[in-house]
C-alpha positions as CSV (number, residue, x, y, z in Angstrom):
1,M,288.7,158.3,47.1
2,S,290.8,156.5,44.5
3,L,288.9,156.1,41.2
4,P,289.6,153.5,38.4
5,L,290.8,154.7,35.1
6,A,287.8,154.8,32.8
7,T,288.7,154.3,29.2
8,R,285.3,153.2,27.9
9,I,282.5,155.5,29.0
10,G,278.9,154.6,28.3
11,V,276.4,157.5,27.8
12,V,272.7,157.2,28.4
13,A,269.8,159.6,28.5
14,P,267.4,158.7,31.4
15,A,265.3,161.8,30.8
16,S,265.4,163.9,27.6
17,R,267.3,163.2,24.3
18,I,270.6,164.7,23.1
19,N,271.3,166.0,19.6
20,E,273.4,163.5,17.5
21,N,275.7,166.3,16.4
22,T,276.4,167.3,20.0
23,A,277.1,163.6,20.8
24,E,279.6,163.4,17.9
25,R,281.4,166.5,19.0
26,V,281.6,165.2,22.6
27,R,282.9,161.8,21.3
28,A,285.6,163.6,19.4
29,I,286.7,165.5,22.5
30,G,286.8,162.2,24.4
31,T,289.5,160.8,22.1
32,E,291.8,163.7,23.3
33,F,291.5,162.2,26.8
34,G,292.1,158.6,25.7
35,A,288.4,157.8,26.3
36,D,286.1,155.8,24.0
37,L,282.7,157.3,24.4
38,F,279.7,155.0,23.6
39,F,276.4,156.8,23.2
40,H,273.7,154.3,23.5
41,P,271.2,154.6,20.6
42,Q,268.5,155.3,23.1
43,C,270.0,158.8,23.6
44,F,268.6,159.9,20.2
45,L,265.1,158.5,20.5
46,T,262.1,160.8,20.9
47,C,258.9,160.0,22.8
48,G,257.2,163.3,23.5
49,H,259.4,165.0,26.2
50,F,261.5,161.8,26.7
51,A,264.4,160.1,25.0
52,G,262.2,157.0,24.3
53,E,259.5,155.3,26.4
54,D,260.2,154.7,30.1
55,S,261.0,151.0,29.4
56,M,263.5,152.0,26.7
57,R,265.3,154.4,29.0
58,S,265.3,151.9,31.8
59,D,266.7,149.1,29.6
60,A,269.4,151.3,28.2
61,F,270.6,152.4,31.6
62,V,270.6,148.8,32.9
63,E,272.4,147.5,29.7
64,V,275.2,150.0,30.0
65,A,275.5,149.7,33.8
66,N,275.7,145.9,33.7
67,N,278.1,145.8,30.7
68,P,281.6,144.7,31.9
69,S,283.3,146.4,29.0
70,V,282.1,149.8,30.2
71,D,284.1,151.5,32.9
72,A,281.8,154.5,33.8
73,L,278.3,155.7,33.0
74,W,277.7,159.3,32.1
75,W,274.5,161.2,31.6
76,A,273.8,162.6,28.2
77,R,271.8,165.4,29.6
78,G,269.2,166.3,32.3
79,G,265.7,167.4,31.4
80,Y,263.0,165.4,33.1
81,G,262.2,161.7,33.4
82,A,264.7,159.8,35.6
83,N,262.1,159.6,38.4
84,R,259.9,157.6,36.1
85,I,262.4,154.8,35.7
86,V,264.4,154.6,39.0
87,G,262.1,151.9,40.5
88,N,262.6,149.7,37.4
89,V,266.4,150.3,37.2
90,L,267.7,149.7,40.7
91,P,266.6,146.1,41.2
92,R,268.1,145.0,37.9
93,L,271.6,146.2,38.4
94,N,274.2,143.5,39.0
95,E,277.6,143.4,40.7
96,V,279.3,144.7,37.6
97,A,277.3,147.9,37.8
98,R,278.4,148.4,41.4
99,H,282.0,148.9,40.3
100,K,281.3,151.7,37.9
101,L,281.4,155.5,38.4
102,Y,278.2,157.4,37.6
103,L,278.3,161.1,36.7
104,G,275.5,163.6,36.1
105,Y,273.4,166.3,37.7
106,S,270.0,168.0,37.7
107,D,267.4,165.4,36.9
108,A,270.1,162.8,37.3
109,G,269.7,163.4,41.1
110,F,266.8,160.9,41.2
111,L,269.1,158.0,40.1
112,L,272.2,159.4,41.9
113,S,270.3,159.4,45.2
114,A,269.1,155.8,44.8
115,L,272.5,154.6,43.6
116,Y,274.3,156.3,46.5
117,N,271.9,154.8,49.0
118,A,272.7,151.4,47.5
119,G,276.5,151.9,47.9
120,F,277.4,152.8,44.3
121,R,280.0,155.5,43.5
122,V,278.3,158.6,42.1
123,A,279.2,162.2,41.5
124,H,277.4,165.5,40.7
125,G,279.0,167.1,37.6
126,P,278.7,168.1,34.0
127,V,276.7,166.1,31.4
128,A,277.5,165.7,27.7
129,R,274.9,168.3,26.6
130,D,276.8,170.9,28.5
131,L,278.9,171.3,25.4
132,E,276.1,173.4,24.1
133,R,276.5,176.0,26.9
134,E,278.7,179.0,26.6
135,G,282.2,177.8,27.6
136,G,280.9,174.2,27.4
137,Q,284.1,172.7,26.2
138,A,285.6,173.4,29.6
139,A,282.8,171.5,31.3
140,I,283.2,168.5,29.0
141,A,287.0,168.5,29.7
142,R,286.4,168.7,33.4
143,A,284.0,165.7,33.3
144,L,286.3,163.6,31.1
145,R,289.4,164.3,33.3
146,F,287.3,163.1,36.3
147,L,286.0,160.0,34.5
148,T,289.4,159.0,33.3
149,G,291.1,159.5,36.7
150,K,292.9,162.7,35.6
151,A,291.0,165.2,37.7
152,T,292.9,168.4,38.7
153,L,292.4,170.5,41.8
154,G,290.3,173.0,39.9
155,D,287.9,170.3,38.5
156,L,286.5,169.6,42.0
157,E,284.2,171.8,44.1
158,P,286.5,173.1,46.9
159,S,284.5,171.5,49.7
160,V,285.8,168.1,48.4
161,H,289.2,168.8,49.8
162,D,287.9,169.2,53.4
163,G,287.5,165.4,53.6
164,L,284.0,165.5,54.9
165,P,281.1,163.5,53.3
166,L,279.4,165.5,50.6
167,A,276.4,165.3,48.4
168,A,275.1,167.7,45.8
169,F,271.6,168.1,44.4
170,N,269.4,170.3,42.3
171,L,267.1,171.8,45.0
172,T,263.8,171.1,43.2
173,I,264.9,167.5,42.5
174,L,265.9,166.9,46.1
175,S,262.6,168.4,47.3
176,H,260.7,165.8,45.2
177,L,262.8,163.0,46.4
178,L,261.9,163.5,50.1
179,G,259.4,161.0,51.4
180,T,260.1,158.6,48.6
181,P,261.9,155.2,48.9
182,W,264.8,157.0,47.0
183,E,265.3,159.8,49.5
184,P,269.0,160.1,50.1
185,N,270.5,159.3,53.5
186,L,272.6,162.4,54.2
187,A,273.2,162.2,57.9
188,S,276.5,164.0,58.8
189,H,277.0,165.1,55.1
190,I,277.6,168.6,53.8
191,L,274.7,169.2,51.4
192,L,275.3,171.4,48.4
193,L,272.3,172.8,46.5
194,E,271.7,174.5,43.2
195,D,268.8,175.4,40.9
196,V,267.8,177.1,37.7
197,S,264.8,178.8,36.2
198,E,262.7,178.8,39.4
199,P,261.0,182.0,40.7
200,M,262.4,183.0,44.1
201,Y,259.2,182.1,45.9
202,A,259.6,178.6,44.5
203,V,263.1,178.5,45.8
204,D,261.9,179.6,49.2
205,R,259.1,177.0,49.1
206,A,261.5,174.2,48.2
207,L,264.0,175.3,50.9
208,F,261.1,175.2,53.4
209,H,260.3,171.6,52.4
210,V,263.9,170.4,52.3
211,T,265.1,172.0,55.5
212,S,262.0,170.9,57.4
213,S,262.5,167.2,56.5
214,P,263.6,165.1,59.5
215,G,266.3,163.4,57.3
216,I,267.8,166.6,56.0
217,R,267.9,168.1,59.5
218,K,270.6,165.4,60.2
219,V,273.1,167.0,57.7
220,A,276.2,168.7,59.0
221,G,275.4,171.8,57.1
222,I,274.2,173.3,53.8
223,K,276.2,175.1,51.1
224,L,274.4,177.1,48.4
225,G,275.5,176.8,44.8
226,R,274.2,179.1,42.0
227,I,270.5,179.8,41.7
228,S,270.4,181.0,38.1
229,D,268.0,182.4,35.5
230,V,265.5,183.4,38.2
231,P,262.3,184.5,36.4
232,P,260.8,187.8,37.6
233,N,257.7,187.7,39.8
234,D,255.0,190.2,40.5
235,P,255.2,191.3,43.3
236,D,259.0,190.9,43.6
237,F,259.9,188.4,46.3
238,G,262.3,190.9,47.9
239,Q,264.9,188.5,49.2
240,T,268.0,186.9,47.6
241,E,268.8,183.2,47.4
242,D,271.4,183.7,50.1
243,Q,268.8,185.3,52.4
244,V,266.2,182.7,52.0
245,T,268.7,179.9,52.5
246,R,270.0,181.5,55.7
247,H,266.4,181.9,56.9
248,W,265.4,178.3,56.5
249,C,268.7,177.0,57.9
250,T,268.2,179.1,61.0
251,V,264.6,178.1,61.4
252,N,265.6,174.4,61.3
253,A,268.9,174.6,63.2
254,I,271.0,173.6,60.2
255,P,274.4,175.3,59.9
256,Y,274.6,177.5,56.8
257,L,278.2,177.1,55.5
258,G,278.2,179.7,52.6
259,R,278.4,179.3,48.9
260,A,279.4,176.4,46.7
261,D,280.8,176.3,43.1
262,I,278.0,174.3,41.4
263,G,275.2,175.3,39.2
264,H,273.5,174.9,35.8
265,D,276.4,176.4,33.8
266,A,279.8,175.6,32.3
267,E,281.5,176.4,35.6
268,N,279.7,173.6,37.4
269,K,282.4,171.8,39.5
270,I,282.4,168.1,40.4
271,V,281.2,166.8,43.7
272,P,281.8,163.1,44.4
273,F,279.3,161.8,47.0
274,G,280.7,160.6,50.3
275,A,284.0,161.4,52.0
276,G,287.5,161.7,50.6
277,S,289.0,163.4,47.5
278,P,289.8,161.6,44.3
279,E,293.4,161.2,43.3
280,L,294.5,164.2,41.4
281,S,296.8,164.3,38.4
């Protein structure tokens, strides 16, 4: 998978806002990689939980995606809200948008799924706000190397190098995508899953839903990323994330292929959707 060199990267916030100080720090890091980062003003709006009203977030995404002077589109952060705009965004994207690279994770999965189904080039990986995490500078550097065509072996989730078609999602987001027009077509893909801040019973419930889906039962296998910051529950669920994933894969005859190096943390590795590895520097 050969990627173009992105020198101007547009950043939008399809869900929640990003702090302006964080954006400035990320922009400064971008210069070290020869990248001109443009944070759309929408990233700093506030409308309750969201970075602006639905129409504002939709318009910003379309504006940046359709702009021929922008080489890639990067998510400012996750949060919640991309599902509210996906139906308004996709029909408005032009041929210019089709030639960009799109990078994000978590709530970004709603748009990544729809874009991938439509033939766009997308990847699961760090967002700009990850700079605020412990060790976040490494996550930002990883994302910028990828976006500027300078990815190293260690920037990519190891499964990428097997050459099989891949896709990666937050488990809860994927569960909510199923049955919608934006459900990803993952036949013959290796599916990588991660989640954060969900009780283990909720992880179990989401895995029941995902692995029971007729579309997901067509995958070539599932790999489990990190399930982090699991809240305690009374009574304790009594099983680990690995055990519940193995259980539901067995029930639905999906090969369980072990662990993946993705998650809601600074170590989150990049997973380009589809087959083939990017060129490495």
